[in-house]
N, C-alpha and C positions, 0 to 999 in steps of 0.2 A: 270280185268273184267270190262265191261262197266257198268256205273251207271244204276239203274233201276227206272222206274216211274210207278205209278198206273194209270190205265185207265179202267173204268167200272169194277172195282173190279179185274182186271187182271193185273198181273205184266209183264211189257214189258221191254226188254233191250233198252237202249237209245244209239244212236250213240255217241261214245266217243268224236269225233272231234267237233260235234255240241255242245255237252254239255260243252266242254272246252271253245269253242269260246264264247258261251253265258255267261258262268260264268265269264270269263275274262272281257267281255264287261261291265257286271254289276259292276265290281270292278275297272274299269279304272277311273282315276281322270279326272274330267271335269274342265276346266278353263274358266273363263269369265273375260274380261277386262272391267271395268266400266269407260268409258271415251274414247274419240277418237280424241283428239286434236293432236298436234305435238308429244309430248312425249308419249301419250297414243297409238298412231299408231305405234311408234317405239317399244314400249313395246310389242304390239301384234305381231309385226314382229319377235322379238327375241323369244317370247314364242312359236309362231307357228312353227318356225324352229325346236324347241326341242320336241314339242309334237309329231311330225312326227317320230322323232328319238327314243324317249323313250317309251318303250312298256307299261309302267304303266299309261300313259296318253291317253285320247281320242285324236284323231287327231284334231277334230274341236275345234277352239278357237272362242268363241263368243265375240263380241265387242259392247258394248252399245254405241249408237250414239245419241247425242242430235240432233234431226232432224232439218235440215235446207234445204231451197230451193236455189239451185245454180242459177246464172244468166241465165243459159240455160233453167231454169224451171224444171230441173230434181231434185229429192230428193237426198240429200247427201248420204243417205243409199244405194239407188239404184245405184248411181254412184260408190260407194266403191265396192259393190258386182259385178257390171258389169265389172269394170276395174281392180279389185284386187288392188286398190290404193286409198288412201285418197286424192282426187284431190284438196281439199281445203287446208288441213293442212299439208300434206306430199306429194306434187306432185312429180311424177317421180320415186317413190319408190314402188316396188311390196311388198305387205304385206305377201304373201303366200296364195295359193288357199284355204287353210283350215281355213282362217280367214273369219268369217261371221258377217257382220254388222247387228245390230238389233236395231230399234228405240224404242222398247218396253222394258223398264227396267225390269219389272217383268218377262217377257219371257226370256230375256237375262241371268238373274241370275238363272232361274229355273233349278234345278238339278246340279248346279255347286258345286264342292267340294272346289275349290280354287278361291277366288275373288281378283282381282288386281284393286285397286282403284287409278285412275290417272285423276283427274279433278281439276279445280281451287278450292282452299281450301274454298272459300266463298260459294260454292254450296254444300258442303258435308253435312251440317246439314239437308238440305232439302232432299237430296238423301237418307240419313239414315232413315229419317222419313218415306219415301215412302217404305222402305224395312223392316221396323219393322214387325215382325211376319212372314216374308216370307223366312227367312234364318235359317237353322238348326244350332244347337249349335256346331256341330262337323265340320262345315265349317271353313276353314282357310282363313285369309285375309292378304293382304300386302298393305301398303300405299306407293305410290310414290309421295305423295302430300306434297308440301312445303308451310307451313303456319300453323296458329293455330287459334282457336276460343278464344276470350276473353269474359268471363262472369263475373257477379258480384262477384262470389266466387273466381275468378282467371282465369289464362290461362288454356286452355284445348287443348292438342295436338290432332291432327287429328286421330292418331292411337287409342288414348283413347276414343275419340268420337265414333269411329267405334265399339270398343270393348264394350263400355257401352250401346250404343243404340241398337246394334244387338246381343249382348251376345256371341261374338265370339273372339277368339284370333287374334291379329293383329300384324304382324311384319312390318318393314319399309325397304325401299330400297332407298338410297340416294348416290350421288357420283358426280364426275366431268363428267357430262353427258350432253353435248350439243346435243340435239336430232338429228339434221340433220347430225352431224358427225358420230353418231352411225348408223344411217340409211344407210350411205355410207360405213359402216363396217370398219371404222377407229378404231384403237385400243383404248380401254377405260377400265376404272375400275369402280366398284361400291361397296357399302357396304350394307349388310343386317343386320339390327339391330333386335335382338330377346330377349325375356325375359328369359325363362327357358328351352324351348324345343329345344335343339340343332338339333334334328332329323328333325323337321319341317323347321328349318333354312336351313339345308342342302338340303331339298327338294326344297325350293325356289332357292337356289344356282344352283341346277341342271336345274331348269326350265328356268332360265335367262341366264346361262353361255353359251358363244360361244367362239370360238378361238379368236375373236376380242373384247369380252366383258367379263372381268374377275371379278367375284363376290366373296367377302370375308365376312364371317359371324362374327359379333361382338355382344357380350352379353351386349347391352346398347341401348335399344330402344330410350329413351329420348335423349341421347347424339347424336345418329345418326340423329334423326329427327330434333333436334334443330339446328344442323349444317346446314342441308338442308334448314331450315326455315330462319335462321338469316343471312346467307351469301347473301341473296337477298337484305337485308338492306345495307350491306357493298358495294354491287355492285352498288346500287344507288349512294352512296358516290363516288365510283370510277368513275362513269359516270359524276358526277359534275366536278371532276378533269379533265377529258378528255375534257369536253365541254369548260372549261375555259383555256385549253391548259397549265396546270400547270406542266406537265412533269412527267417522270417516277419515279423520286425520291419521289415526292409528293404522287404519286399513291401508291408506295410501302409503304410509311409511313402510309397512310390511311388504306391499307390492313392489315398491322401489328397491328395497333390500333384496327381495326375492329375484327381481330381474337382474340385479348386479351379480347375485350368486349363480343364476342360470348362465349368464354370459361367461363368468370366470370358470365354472365347472366345464362348460362346453369347450372352451379354448384350451383348458389344461388337459382334457382328454384328447382333443383333436386340433392340432395347430392349424389345419386347413379351414376351420370355421371362420366365417366372415362377420365382422362387426355389423355390416349393413343388414344381415339376415334378421337381426333382432328388431329391426324397424319395419319388417314385412308383416303381413297378416299373421304368420305363424309365430311371431315374436311378441311384441308389446300388445298387439291387438288381441291375440289369443289369451294372453295373461289377463288383460282387463276383463274380457267377457267371462272367462272362467271364474275369476275371483268375484264377479258380480252375480253370475247366474247359473254356474255349473253344478253338477251333482256332487262333486267333491266338496265344494263350499257348503252346499246344503246339508250334507250329512255331518261334516265337521262342526257346523253350527249346532246341530242337535247333540253331538258328542260333548261339546263345551257346555251347553245348557244343562246337561246331566252331571256336570262336574267330572266327566270322565268315567262315570260309573256304569254306563251302558257301552258295550263293545261296538266297534265298527262293524263287525260281522252281524250283530243283532240289528243295528240300525240300517245296514245295507239291505238285509232281508225285508225289513218292515217298510222302508221308504222307496226302494228302487224297482219293485215289481220284476225282479229277475235280472235287472241290469247290474253291471259290476263297477265297483269303485276302482280307480287306477292309482289315485294319489297315495293311499296308505302303503300299497305294495311297492310303489315306486320310491317312496320315502325310505323304505327298508333297504331296497336295492342300492339307492344312492348312499345311504349310511354305510353299507358294506364296502362300497368302493372307497369312500372317504377314510374309513377306519383302516382298511388294508393298505392304503397308500400314504397314511399319515397326514391327511389333509383336513381332519375334523376342525382344527382351529381356524381354517380359512372360510368355513361354511357354517357359522353358528346357527343360522336360521334353518337350513336343511337338517342339521343334526338335532335341533330342538324339536322340529316337527315329528321326527321319528320317535324321539324319546317320550313325547306326549302321547303319541299313538299307542305305544306299548305300556303306558302307565308309569313310566319312570319319573315323569314330571307332570305337574298339573297343567291344565290348559292355560292358566294365567302366565305360565313361563314363556309364552310366545313373545311377550314384550320384555322379558328379562334376559333374553338369549345373549345380549352383548356383555352382560355382567358375569355369566357363568364361565367356568374354566373347563374347556372341552377336554374329554378324555383323549389322550394321545397314545 
């Protein structure tokens, strides 16, 4: 029997199909991607292909864009919506006609049930402050952001920052994911880290998974997130090795030492971190791909070739077309944690990377770290 509605005191039958469509529309999950750089645009592409396919999701995927004016004079948002392509950060790749770029953060997240955060980590505290009081507690979030905030009381992971400031649950997604390769639909893997709710982890898996992008859930948010964060510091070290033409044996040694320090640092910060996490895509696989082909490695190589005479800020502006390095700022943040806790002697590679980045040591010191006496 068709559902009934009240109108002017009279009971009228309601069209079953109309009622069902409206009811389903009200309960479909809406997704917003907060960020529109290289990786943010790829994330929107992945998600948009799945929201069209999965009946439980609204087709439209909103993507918040930090507005910029292109050399042509056109606004970046307008260009994305007109071309169905992020012409600045992911040129030549169609995002999906159901991706809608929005320069208004409040409007972009309005009504969203699932928020995907993917911006440079140094911007996240400001973004969260703008969203306080505007996000419902039942909204689910996921962070694709590699980095951490360091405060007087200690390090704060970005997922924790999101959870604490917005009052919502936050998973993480990390992995061996060079964005341009995924955009071209080359086979890749990723890891979703979750705390307790396996069901929401599976929902994120369904939202991101495609035949060429395989996602695996792991109950270890801090381990997954720290892998994604710390591997950028090791990639800076690998770039120094490449810039000085030290060879593959040296680079392999630096990567192994780096993985050891990643694991030790993570477990010293959070006893809950699992050893097995380092063998997931977010761990050793992400370390390998970032040390072979990532932007941190690329810019660190140029820094070493200049003998440390050209700053990372200068090289970033010249080489990355508006994208941001994460490894240099993360190395600084890690160094602050190590120094504050008296752990410098346990992490000679991490400490050396930071000291090279700020000019206290030459790039060649990357292979002398075991001989130096750390400041305590």
